[in-house]
Every structure is written in structure tokens, then in C-alpha cells.
N, C-alpha and C positions, 0 to 999 in steps of 0.2 A: 523267883521274883527278885531276889537280891542280885542275881547275875544280870537280869534285865536292867535294874537300876544302875549297876556299875557300868554296863555297856553304854547307857544313855549319858552318864556322867563323862565317860571318856570321849564320846563323840562330841558332846557339848564343849568340853575343854579344848579339843583339837580344832573345832570350828572357830571358837573365840580367838584362839592363838593365830589361826590362819588369817582370819579377817583383820585382826589388829596388825599382824606382821606386814600385810600388804601395804599399809600406810607408811611403812618405814623401809620400803624398797625391796621386800622379799617377793619372790615370784609365786605368791599365793593368791593373786587377784581372782583366780577362778572361784574361790570360796565366796566372793562378793556377788556372784551372778545369781545366787539363789535368793532373789528379792523381788518385790513388786517392780514392774516396768521392765525387768529382764524376762520378757514374755515366755520364752520356751521353758526355762528351768523353773520359774515360778508356777507356770501352768502345770508342770509335772507334779509339783508339791501339792497344788490345789486338788488335782485329781486323786492323789493318794490319801488326802485328808479323811474322806469318808471311811477309809479302811483303818488307817493308823492313828487317827485323832490329831490333836494339836502337837504333832511332833516338831513342827517348825518352831513353835514358841518355846518348846523345851530344849531342843538340841541345835537348832540352826540360827535362831535369832539372837544377836549379841546382847540386846537389851533384856530379853527374856532370861538368858543365861546369867547375866549380872544380877538381875533381880532375885533369881533362885539362890545365888551365892549370898546375897545380902540377907535373905530370909534365913538361910542356914547359919550365917554368922551371928545375926542379932536375935534369932528366935530358935534356940536349941530344940531339938526334937522332943515332942511330947507324945502322949498316948493318942492324941487326936490324929486321925488319918489325914493325909494331905488333901484328899478329895473333899473332906468335910469343910475345909476352909473356903471352898468355892460355892457352897450352896447355902441357901437358895439365892437365885439371882433376883434382886429387888427390882421394882418398877423403875425407881430412880436410875439404877444402873443401866437398864435397857434404854431408857430415854437418853441418857448421856452418850452411851456408846453408839447408838444409831444416829443421833444428831451429828456427832463428830464424823461418822462414816458418810452420811449424806452430804454434809458440807464439804468434806474432802473430795468426794466424787465430783461435786459441782465445780469446785475450784480447778481440778485437773482437766475436766472436759471443756471448760470455758476459757482456756488460755492462761490460767493462773496456776499452772502445774507445780511451780516451785513452792508456792505456799501450801498447795495440797499435799505434796510429797513430804513436807516438813515433819509430819507426825509419824511417818513410817520408820521402822526401826533402823534399817541400814543407813538411810539418809540422816537420821538423827545421830547415830553413833559416829558416822563419818564426819559430820559437822563438829562434833565434840573433839575428835582426834585431831582435826585440822585447826583447832582453837578458834572456831567461828563462835562468837560470843552467844548468840541466841541458841546455838546447839549445845554449848557448854551448860548454860543455865537450865535448859530443858532436861538434859541428861542427868544433871545433879538432882533436879526435882524428882526424876524417876527413881533414882537410887535412894534418896531420902524417904520417899513414900514407901519403898520396899522395906527400908530399915525400920521405920516407925510403925508400919502396919504389918499385915500378914498376907501372904500370897503375892502374886504379880499384879499389883494394883494397876499399873499402866496398861498391861495386856488386857485385863479384865474390864477396865472402865473406859479407856481412851483410845488405844491403838486401833486404827482402822483395819490393819491387817489382822490383828487379834480378833476383831469382830467377825471378819469374814471366816476365819478358821473356826471360831466358835460355832457359827451357823452350820458349817459343813461337817463338823465333828459330832453333832448332837447324837447321831445314831451310829457312830463309827464302831467298827468291830472291836478295836483295841482301846476303847475309851475307858477312862477311870469310872468305876461303878461302885456304889455302896452295896455291901453284902446283904444277904437276906436277914441278918440278925439286927439290922438297924430298925429302931422303933420310932424314928422321926422325932425324938424328944428335943433335939437341937441343943442339948446340954453342952455340946462341944463348942458352942459359940460363946460360952461364958455366961455369967449371971446378969449382965447388963441387958435390960429390956427397954423397948420403946413403949409408948403409951398404949399400944394395942396388944401388949403382952408378947410381941415377937421381937427378936433381935433387930435393932435398928440397922439401916443400910450401912452407915458409917462404921458401926461396931462390928458388923459382919466382916468387913474387910480389915478391921483393926486400925482404921485411920479416922481420927476425930478431927473436929475443927481446930482444936488446940494444937494437934500434931501437925496439921497443914500449915498453920501460922508459924510453927517452929521451922518447918522446911523452907517457907518463904524467907524467913529471917536469915537462914543459912545461905540462901542464894544471894541475898543482898550483900553478903560479905565478899563475894567473888569479884575480882577486877582484873583488868589486863593492862600491862604496861609495855609500851613499844619504844625502845630507845635505839637510835641509829648513831653510830660513831664512825669517824674517819680514822681507820687504823687503831681504834681503841682509845683515841685521845680527844680530838676536837669534834664537837657535835656537828652533824651534817644537816643542813636545812633541805628537807624534801620538798619538791614542788607540790602544788595543789593538783587535784584531779580535774582535768578540763571537762567541760560539758559536751560530751560527744553526741553527735546526732544519733548514733547507734553504737551499742557496746560491741567490742571486738571479741568474737568467740574463738575458742581454740582451733588450731588447724585440723581440718578433716571433719568439722562439725556439719551436721545435716542442716537443712534450711531452718531459719530462726524459729518459725512457727512450730515445726516438728521438734526442734531442739527443746523448746519450752515445755513441750508435752512429755518428751522422753526422759529428759535429765532430772534425776531425783536429788541432785545436789549432794551426793554422798561424799564428795571431796577427794576421791582417789586421784583424779587428774591434777588437782591442786597440789597434793602431796608428791606426785611424781614429776611435776614440772621442773626440768633441768635449768631453765632460765630464770626461775623464781618470779615469773610475771603473772601467774594465774592467782586470782583471789576470788573469794565468795562475794557475790553481789549482795548489797544491802537493800535494793529496791524490792518492794512488796511483790511485784509481778515475777521477779526472778530471784527471790530470796534464797541465798545459799548456792545458786548456780554459778559456775565459773565464768569469769570474764577477765580480759587482760587489764592488768594494772602495771603500767610501765615505770612506776616510781622506783621499784626495787629490781627490775631486770627487764629483759625483752625476749621475744620468742626466738630461740636459737634454730638456725636452719639445719644444724647437724644433729638434732635431737632424735630423728627417726620416729616421729609420732609417738613419743612416750606417753602422752596423755591419752591418745586414742587406744593404745594397746591395753590400758588398764580399765577403760570405761566399761562397766558391766551392763549397760542398757542399750548401747548402740547409738547414743546421742553424738558420740565422737567416733569416727571410723578411720583407721589408718589408710592412707591412699597408697597401697602397695604398688611399687614400681614407678611412682611419680616423685620426682625430686621435690623436696620441701620448698625450694626456691620457686616452684611453679604453682604453689598453693596460695592464692591471693585471699587473705582474710579481710582486707580493707585497703584503704589508701591514706596517705598522710595529707594533712592540710596545714599550710603555712600561714601564720598570722603576721602580717607586715608590721602592725602597730606594736607588737611585742618584741620583735627580733632586735637584738642588740647591734646588729649590723646597721639598722636604721636608727634606733633610738640613741645609741651611744657611739656609733661609727667604729665598732670593734670588728676586726677582721676574723670573726669566728667561722670555723669550718667544721664544727663538731658533727653536724647532721650529715654533711656530704661525705666526710671521712668514715663515719660509722656505718653507713648504709651498706648492707651485704650484697645488694643486687645492683648497685650503681644507679638508683632511681633519682638521686638528688645531685644536681650540679650547680655550681656557682656561675651565674651568667650576669655579666655587667654588675658584679658586686652583690647580687642577691640570689638566694636559693631558688631553684626552679625544680619542681617535682614532676617526673614523668609518671602519671597515674596508671598508665598501661603496664609499667614495669614494677611499680611499687607493690609489695606483697602485704603491707600492713604489719610488719613484724615488731614495730615500735622501737627499733634501735635508735632512730633519730630523736624520738620523744624522750627516751631514757637519758640520753646524753646532753640534751639541751640545757644550758646553764641558766636560762632565764627563770626568774622568780617574780611573783608567786606562782604564775602559771607558765608552762612551757610555750615557746613561740611556735612550736610545731607539734601536732598531735594526730592521732589516727582515728578515722571513722570506720566502723565495721560494716561489712556487707550483709544484706539479708540472706543472700545465697553466695557462698564462697565460689570463686572462679578458679578453674584449673588451666594451666598453660601459660 
């Protein structure tokens, strides 16, 4: 029994290290493919669950592993067996977990996949690692709940993947089981009782309303500061984000509708972007999914589909054998009333000089865009000196064009 526990601990530690390292450039992205939306590998785990139980939550889920560590750290081992802290499942717990599961399923299947995937473990962990504020706040809440309570509160009450694994593992061959010596006294839940003489649902999980409020207070103390400087000296004024008719998706993305369904917003592509132009969307329909933000960089034509190579769900696919300069993500739009060539009569050539495919030329003193050549890389938008909004910006395609 002890050897089995040690083996699980080693597997969990290796898995957490591999998933985390993938966000910092290590070639361990394969570990991230064992998650919802990565259909083949996740399906294999689901099929094994009736035999091995909730092995995913214990050994493969980064949030599950971190919660187990938080429990080990803040709640030293007692005489109470680990399985006893899970039982019984209250009516309130079932209502919460299945409500979340149904709502998540509806969001994913009705075109709001980004919001639906938000509560899944890999998506949430990736958002936290890429410093996406909603992801950070939710991840901290998960860990605070584990530290203040007992057991994997997030897995057992909220996580839609955890709900699915719980259902499939009820009769699993290797499930945790109470031995024949248990008299059902429930003494392992402590002395606190609810009005009906049974341990209350909150006390069963070790999380009270007071503890929850403490966690919320801790979350409120978190903030993010973003400061950009020119060479470390003078502050640089970044342009505003133009109102694009459509967001620009990473090169090699599937059709927009399919992309919204497949992408879980895990952030691996954001972390791997060599041009520094991918960021997580803040719109509800695409919450956390990647889109181009050309304020900090632009899509490099020599990156060799770095974002697509790490995508674990197939939302972005590398176009093997196709030159990056032939992948059209969108096209640039020039705004005459903003351009300093018109408003200030300045002989600016930033957009035409920076364009890597020669899609912009200066004709009779004004920029002219060849939309058939433009690939939507955003180099022109990135270098445009006009403030508060750039005089040229990129509109994304619903379906990317090749050639």
C-alpha cells in the first residue's frame, strides 16, 4: 500500500513539473494533452476511470495535485483515513457540482466554449501561469479553499471534469473503499453537527462561511502592475486597442466557430509566442482564448508555427510545408483621418517599411494596402506612431486563407 502511494506521488510530481515547464519553453507540452478537449488522450483516461478510479484527479490534474499538497502542508496526517474525508456526499454538494457541470456543457455546446472551459483544470492552471487575472484569482481561491478546508474542495464541489470522473469511478475496481470494520459512526468528521444530528455539508469538507470570506479577502489583495519603459528610462505610451471587426487568431487556427469550441484557453500558445503578440481575450464569449494584441509585438513570419506546435487541443495546427508568409490571418485597414501623413503632413513610412510581405506602398503620398498580399501579421499596426489609436490596424478572417 505504501509503495502504491509513493508511486502515485512520484507520477503526480513528474506530471506537475512537466506541465509547468511547458509554459517556460521546455519540450514537455505532450503532458498538457491529457485534458478535456484533447479528445483522444482524454477519452483514453475516461475509459480507464471505471477501472482505476479518479486517477486523473490524483496524478494528472495540476490543480488536484496542488490541492493535495496544500492539504498535506496545512493538515498534517491524522488517524482519519483519507477516504473518510470524502463521505458522505451531501445533497447540496450534488446540486452544486451538477449545476456547474450542466451550465459548463451548455456554454461549450452553444458557442461560448471559452467561458465553459474556464473551470476545467488545465485551462485554469494555464491562465494562472500566463498571469491572466481571472485565472490567477480563481487558482488562488482553489488553493485557499484547500488550505482552509480538508480534501480537494474544488474537485469535489465545482470542477466539471471532477464531476465526470466521480460518476465514472463510483464502481471502479481500484476505488478507495472503507474497510469492513467501519461502524458508520461518522466520528471522523469531528464533533460539529448540524440541526439534524448529522455533520453539516460545509463542516464535512472543512470549509465554513467564515473560511470562505477569509479566502475572498485574500483574493482582493492581489493586483497586477504593467509598466513599459523605453530602454529602462523614459515611459512609453502604448496605443489603445482598436475596435476590430473581428479578432485576429494565431496562424494555423481552424475556422473561428470550431476554434471557439476547441480552444480551452490554456495559454500555452501565449507563453510560446516568439513575437510577444498573443494575449488572452477579455470578452465573455472568448474569455482567455488567444488573440493578437499588436501593442507589444507582431506575428513573426520566421517563428515556424510555435503556437500551433504546443496547442494540445487542435485549435491551432501547424501548416507543415507551407511558408508562414502564405498564411493569411486577416488584412490591414488604413484610417485616413488618423494618419499623420494627412493630419500633420509628416512623411512617415513606418508601415510600408516594416511590412514583411510588401503589401503596403506609398502612392501619391498615401499608404495603399494590397489586401490580396497582406497576411495580417500586425507589423504595420505595431510600429504605427499615431496615438491614442493607430492609423492602421488588422481585421481577422473567419477562415484563414492559404497561398
